[in-house]
C-alpha positions as CSV (number, residue, x, y, z in Angstrom):
1,M,-36.3,-21.0,18.0
2,N,-35.3,-17.5,17.1
3,L,-31.7,-16.8,17.8
4,R,-30.7,-13.2,18.4
5,G,-27.7,-11.6,20.0
6,I,-23.9,-11.6,19.8
7,C,-21.7,-14.6,20.2
8,N,-18.0,-14.1,21.1
9,C,-15.4,-16.7,20.3
10,A,-11.7,-17.1,19.6
11,C,-10.5,-16.9,16.0
12,E,-8.1,-19.8,15.3
13,C,-7.1,-18.3,11.9
14,C,-6.1,-15.0,13.3
15,P,-4.3,-15.3,16.8
16,G,-4.9,-12.3,19.0
17,F,-8.3,-11.7,17.6
18,M,-11.8,-12.2,19.0
19,V,-14.8,-12.8,16.7
20,S,-18.2,-11.2,17.5
21,V,-20.9,-13.0,15.4
22,N,-24.3,-11.6,15.0
23,C,-26.1,-15.0,14.9
24,F,-29.2,-13.6,13.3
25,T,-27.7,-11.5,10.5
26,S,-24.6,-13.8,10.1
27,H,-22.3,-10.8,10.1
28,F,-19.1,-10.9,12.1
29,T,-16.5,-8.4,13.3
30,L,-12.9,-9.2,14.1
31,H,-11.5,-7.5,17.3
32,R,-7.8,-7.1,17.9
33,F,-6.3,-6.0,21.2
34,T,-3.3,-3.7,20.8
35,G,-1.9,-2.5,24.1
36,N,-4.6,-0.6,25.9
37,S,-6.6,0.1,22.9
38,L,-9.0,-2.0,20.8
39,M,-8.9,-1.8,17.0
40,T,-11.8,-3.3,15.1
41,A,-12.6,-3.9,11.5
42,A,-15.6,-5.5,9.9
43,L,-15.3,-7.9,7.0
44,N,-18.1,-8.0,4.5
45,Q,-18.3,-11.8,4.2
46,T,-20.9,-14.2,5.5
47,I,-19.3,-16.9,7.5
48,I,-22.0,-18.5,9.6
49,T,-25.8,-18.9,9.1
50,T,-28.2,-20.2,11.6
51,D,-31.8,-21.2,10.7
52,E,-34.9,-20.9,12.8
53,S,-34.6,-24.5,14.2
54,G,-31.7,-23.9,16.5
55,L,-28.0,-23.3,17.2
56,N,-26.7,-26.7,16.1
57,N,-27.8,-26.5,12.4
58,P,-25.5,-24.0,10.6
59,E,-25.9,-23.9,6.9
60,P,-22.8,-23.2,4.8
61,T,-22.9,-20.5,2.2
62,E,-20.7,-19.6,-0.8
63,H,-18.3,-17.9,1.6
64,S,-18.3,-20.6,4.3
65,S,-14.5,-20.7,4.7
66,L,-11.8,-18.1,5.3
67,P,-9.6,-17.2,2.3
68,E,-6.8,-19.5,1.5
69,K,-3.2,-18.5,1.9
70,P,-1.6,-16.4,-0.9
71,V,-1.0,-18.1,-4.2
72,L,2.0,-16.9,-6.1
73,Q,1.7,-16.0,-9.7
74,P,4.4,-16.3,-12.4
75,K,3.6,-12.9,-14.0
76,E,3.1,-9.5,-12.5
77,T,-0.3,-7.8,-12.9
78,V,-1.8,-4.5,-11.9
79,P,-2.9,-4.6,-8.2
80,V,-6.3,-3.6,-7.0
81,T,-6.2,-0.3,-5.1
82,G,-7.3,-0.6,-1.5
83,N,-8.6,2.2,0.7
84,Y,-7.6,2.0,4.4
85,V,-8.4,4.3,7.3
86,L,-7.0,4.0,10.8
87,N,-8.8,5.9,13.6
88,D,-7.5,6.9,17.0
89,T,-9.3,6.1,20.3
90,A,-11.4,9.2,19.8
91,G,-12.7,7.9,16.5
92,K,-10.7,10.5,14.4
93,P,-8.6,9.2,11.5
94,C,-4.9,9.4,12.0
95,I,-3.8,7.6,8.8
96,K,-5.6,7.4,5.5
97,V,-4.0,5.3,2.7
98,S,-5.1,4.5,-0.8
99,M,-2.7,2.1,-2.6
100,G,-2.1,-1.1,-4.5
101,V,0.4,-3.6,-3.1
102,V,2.5,-6.2,-5.0
103,Y,4.7,-8.8,-3.2
104,K,7.6,-10.0,-5.3
105,V,9.2,-13.2,-4.1
106,I,12.5,-14.4,-5.5
107,D,13.2,-18.1,-5.0
108,K,16.0,-19.9,-6.8
109,K,16.5,-16.8,-9.0
110,K,12.9,-17.1,-10.1
111,A,10.4,-14.2,-9.4
112,S,6.8,-14.8,-8.4
113,Y,4.1,-12.3,-7.5
114,F,1.2,-11.8,-5.2
115,N,-1.3,-8.9,-5.3
116,L,-2.7,-7.8,-1.9
117,D,-6.5,-8.2,-2.1
118,P,-8.3,-5.4,-0.1
119,S,-11.4,-7.7,0.4
120,T,-9.3,-10.2,2.5
121,T,-7.1,-7.6,4.3
122,L,-7.6,-6.5,7.9
123,A,-6.4,-2.9,8.7
124,T,-5.3,-2.3,12.3
125,G,-2.6,-0.3,14.0
126,R,-1.9,2.4,16.5
127,C,-2.0,6.2,16.5
128,G,0.4,8.4,18.4
129,Q,1.3,12.1,18.3
130,K,4.7,11.5,16.7
131,E,4.4,7.9,15.5
132,A,1.6,6.0,13.9
133,V,1.6,2.5,12.4
134,L,-0.8,1.0,9.8
135,S,-0.8,-2.8,9.8
136,L,-2.4,-4.6,6.9
137,A,-2.9,-8.3,7.7
138,I,-3.9,-10.9,5.2
139,V,-6.7,-12.9,6.8
140,G,-5.7,-16.5,7.3
141,E,-2.2,-15.8,8.5
142,G,-1.1,-15.2,4.9
143,G,1.2,-12.3,5.7
144,Y,1.2,-8.6,6.5
145,L,2.5,-5.2,5.6
146,D,3.3,-2.6,8.2
147,L,3.9,1.1,7.4
148,T,5.4,3.2,10.2
149,F,4.8,7.0,10.0
150,E,6.8,9.5,12.0
151,K,6.5,13.2,12.5
152,E,9.2,15.8,12.9
153,G,8.0,19.4,13.3
154,N,5.8,20.1,10.3
155,I,7.0,17.1,8.2
156,S,5.8,13.5,8.3
157,Y,7.4,10.6,6.5
158,V,7.5,6.8,6.4
159,S,10.3,5.6,8.6
160,K,9.8,1.8,8.4
161,V,8.4,-0.7,6.0
162,R,8.0,-4.3,7.3
163,A,6.4,-7.2,5.5
164,N,5.9,-11.0,5.5
165,L,4.4,-13.3,3.0
166,A,3.4,-17.0,3.7
167,P,2.4,-18.5,0.4
168,S,0.1,-21.6,0.2
169,K,2.8,-23.7,-1.6
170,G,5.4,-25.0,0.9
171,N,6.0,-23.9,4.4
172,K,8.2,-20.9,3.7
173,N,7.8,-17.5,5.1
174,Y,9.4,-14.5,3.4
175,P,10.0,-11.7,5.9
176,G,11.7,-8.4,5.3
177,V,12.2,-4.9,6.6
178,I,13.8,-1.5,5.9
179,E,13.9,1.0,8.8
180,H,15.5,4.3,9.9
181,E,14.4,5.8,6.6
182,K,12.7,9.1,5.6
183,L,10.5,8.1,2.7
184,F,7.8,10.2,1.1
185,P,8.3,13.4,3.2
186,T,5.2,15.5,3.3
187,A,4.2,18.7,4.9
188,A,1.3,18.7,7.5
189,D,-2.2,19.0,6.0
190,H,-0.9,17.7,2.7
191,S,-1.2,14.2,1.1
192,L,1.4,12.5,-1.0
193,K,0.3,11.1,-4.3
194,C,2.3,8.9,-6.6
195,K,1.0,7.3,-9.8
196,S,4.3,5.4,-10.2
197,Q,5.1,2.2,-8.4
198,T,7.8,2.4,-5.8
199,E,9.8,-0.9,-5.1
200,F,11.3,-1.6,-1.7
201,H,14.0,-4.2,-1.3
202,L,13.0,-5.6,2.1
203,A,15.2,-8.8,2.0
204,E,17.3,-10.8,-0.5
205,N,14.2,-12.7,-1.5
206,L,11.4,-10.2,-0.9
207,R,10.4,-7.0,-2.6
208,V,7.3,-5.0,-2.1
209,K,5.9,-2.6,-4.7
210,L,3.5,0.2,-3.6
211,G,1.5,2.1,-6.1
212,P,-0.4,3.9,-7.3
213,L,-0.7,5.4,-3.9
214,Q,-1.9,8.4,-1.9
215,F,-1.6,8.7,1.9
216,Q,-1.7,11.2,4.7
217,A,-0.9,10.8,8.4
218,F,-1.4,12.5,11.7
219,K,-3.7,15.4,10.6
220,L,-6.7,14.9,8.3
221,T,-9.4,17.5,8.0
222,N,-12.8,15.8,8.1
223,G,-11.2,12.5,7.2
224,K,-10.3,13.7,3.7
225,F,-7.0,14.0,1.9
226,G,-5.4,17.4,1.9
227,E,-3.6,19.2,-0.9
228,E,-1.8,16.7,-3.1
229,V,2.0,16.7,-3.3
230,E,3.7,15.0,-6.2
231,C,6.2,12.2,-5.5
232,W,9.7,12.4,-6.9
233,A,9.2,9.4,-9.2
234,D,6.3,11.2,-10.9
235,F,8.2,14.4,-11.0
236,N,11.1,12.8,-12.7
237,K,8.9,11.0,-15.2
238,R,7.2,14.3,-16.0
239,I,10.3,16.5,-16.2
240,F,12.7,14.0,-17.8
241,P,11.1,14.2,-21.3
242,I,11.1,18.0,-21.0
243,I,14.8,18.0,-20.2
244,I,15.6,15.6,-23.1
245,G,13.5,17.7,-25.5
246,T,15.1,20.9,-24.5
247,T,18.6,19.3,-24.8
248,V,17.8,18.0,-28.3
249,V,16.5,21.4,-29.4
250,G,19.6,23.1,-28.0
251,L,21.9,20.7,-29.8
252,L,20.1,21.3,-33.1
253,L,20.3,25.1,-32.6
254,I,24.1,24.8,-31.9
255,A,24.5,22.6,-35.0
256,V,22.6,25.1,-37.2
257,L,24.5,28.1,-35.9
258,T,27.8,26.3,-36.4
259,F,26.9,25.5,-40.0
260,L,25.8,29.1,-40.7
261,I,29.1,30.5,-39.2
262,I,31.2,28.1,-41.2
263,W,29.2,28.7,-44.4
264,N,29.4,32.5,-43.9
265,S,33.2,32.3,-43.3
266,R,33.8,30.4,-46.5
267,R,31.7,32.7,-48.5
268,Q,33.6,35.7,-47.1
269,A,36.9,34.0,-48.0
270,G,35.7,33.7,-51.6
271,Y,35.0,37.4,-51.8
272,D,38.5,38.2,-50.5
273,R,40.1,36.3,-53.4
274,I,38.3,38.4,-56.0
């Protein structure tokens, strides 16, 4: 029997989502209902296969199960850069983000790390004229990261960073948030770019590091990043060596001039005795 069409079912691993499965191609899409709008994101993983014999004979594949919960690592490594785009109801992008994310968990004075994997991350959110939220959820209820963007006049910024991590070991959750901030202020039509990592202290036992990163909110022309604006961390790293070098050169010049003045004064004093 040839099976064609779309099957809709609830997703136990991701509450609030519906799964649309193309039973012929074995591709599925997660749908999340947020208020009056529907945000969707397709995951490029094959979960279910059905052969020609019928519906009750699924064949497991290499990716027959959803990703496990985050596994904490003892050492920090460079995260994979993920690219995320959030569209409004008209299909136009309102947030575009390219960044790596590192969770840092502190338990009993010991730090452990988890890098966000873009291939197991679902991007949803909401778009508004003055506020937009990008929510990155780890598939399998492993955690999330929410970035809230706000707009005041011609300037946009990140006002809130909220995160949670639920590692596979133990039953602990590590939630945290900072809010009422004005982080990474950027003019309209511009994108903020930062090669340096920025660490946020969201809770006593949770830190989140973002970077390298580039993002733009509210207004994107043709879905592309606008003119790049350098973040303060990169500016300080670039300008600090120049300041140090200039200071050292200045001190050397002062030392040389002082030596010449003293040497000339002593020589002049020798002439006066004769």
